[in-house]
C-alpha positions as CSV (number, residue, x, y, z in Angstrom):
1,X,164.6,-24.6,-51.1
2,X,163.0,-26.4,-48.2
3,X,160.9,-29.4,-49.0
4,X,157.8,-30.4,-47.0
5,X,157.7,-34.0,-46.0
6,X,154.5,-35.5,-44.6
7,X,155.1,-37.8,-41.6
8,X,152.9,-39.6,-39.2
9,X,155.7,-39.6,-36.6
10,X,154.6,-36.9,-34.1
11,X,158.1,-36.4,-32.7
12,X,159.6,-35.5,-36.1
13,X,156.9,-33.0,-37.2
14,X,158.6,-30.2,-38.9
15,X,157.1,-26.9,-37.8
16,X,156.6,-23.9,-40.1
17,X,159.0,-21.1,-39.3
18,X,156.2,-18.9,-37.9
19,X,155.1,-21.6,-35.5
20,X,158.8,-22.3,-34.5
21,X,159.1,-18.6,-33.7
22,X,156.1,-18.7,-31.3
23,X,157.4,-21.9,-29.8
24,X,160.9,-20.4,-29.2
25,X,159.3,-17.6,-27.2
26,X,156.8,-19.8,-25.3
27,X,158.9,-21.7,-22.8
28,X,156.3,-22.1,-20.0
29,X,155.6,-25.7,-20.8
30,X,156.5,-28.5,-23.1
31,X,154.1,-29.3,-25.9
32,X,152.8,-32.8,-26.3
33,X,153.5,-34.7,-29.5
34,X,149.9,-34.2,-30.5
35,X,150.1,-30.4,-29.9
36,X,153.3,-30.3,-32.1
37,X,151.3,-32.0,-34.9
38,X,148.6,-29.4,-34.6
39,X,151.2,-26.6,-35.0
40,X,152.8,-28.4,-37.9
41,X,149.6,-28.8,-39.8
42,X,147.9,-25.5,-38.9
43,X,146.5,-23.7,-41.9
44,X,148.1,-20.5,-43.1
45,X,145.1,-18.4,-41.9
46,X,145.4,-19.8,-38.4
47,X,149.2,-19.3,-38.4
48,X,148.8,-15.7,-39.6
49,X,146.2,-14.9,-36.9
50,X,148.5,-16.5,-34.3
51,X,151.3,-14.2,-35.3
52,X,149.0,-11.2,-35.3
53,X,148.0,-12.0,-31.8
54,X,151.7,-12.5,-30.8
55,X,152.8,-9.2,-32.3
56,X,149.8,-7.1,-31.0
57,X,149.8,-8.5,-27.5
58,X,153.5,-9.4,-27.3
59,X,152.3,-12.8,-25.9
60,X,153.6,-15.9,-27.5
61,X,151.5,-18.1,-25.3
62,X,148.3,-16.4,-26.5
63,X,149.3,-17.0,-30.1
64,X,150.2,-20.6,-29.5
65,X,147.0,-21.3,-27.6
66,X,145.1,-19.8,-30.5
67,X,146.7,-22.3,-32.9
68,X,146.0,-25.2,-30.6
69,X,142.4,-24.2,-30.3
70,X,141.8,-23.5,-33.9
71,X,144.5,-25.5,-35.8
């Protein structure tokens, strides 16, 4: 079982698997540390919508940008 550890260190923010999946497919640019934190702390509703966007549009960038705008 994976434990969730809160951290204020941006570089070590553990991403949920759904957000890591989007990030693995979105290689156009490097995320800033702040953007990684937004992904790490996005609500389940935002993550779910981002995955829906990704699967419907086959566009990881659109899903990731949704999280960054709404996370």
